[in-house]
C-alpha positions, 0 to 999 in steps of 0.5 A: 211771926209764926207760920200759923199766924202768917197763914191766918193773916190774909187769904190762902190758895193751897197746893202746887198749881194754885201757888205757881198760878198766883205767883205767875199772876202777880197776886203773891204775897208769900209763898210757903214751901214744905221742906219735905216736898219733891225737890223737882216741885219745890225747886220749881217754885223757888226759882219762880219766886227769886223771878218774881221777887216773892217772899219765901218762907220754909216749913218743916212738914207737909203735915205742918203747912196742911194744919196751918192752912185748916186742912186735914192733908199735907200741903207741899206748899201754899200762897198767901195772896196780896191784900 
């Protein structure tokens, strides 16, 4: 499944703070992280996803992730919420 289809398939929260919050609450189904995101921030969410056993998907660029989420700016990360 493409990133666009995966993102459109569920309720999304966009941004670092929202993503971290949803993973910590146990509400995250899948996390999308842009490969060109700040490595310090990306590293934190990668470790958090491993700790909470949340599926992670890499996206080539922040611009591509933002577009897939339906916003006009780049996004470092986004999270699809469990149904």
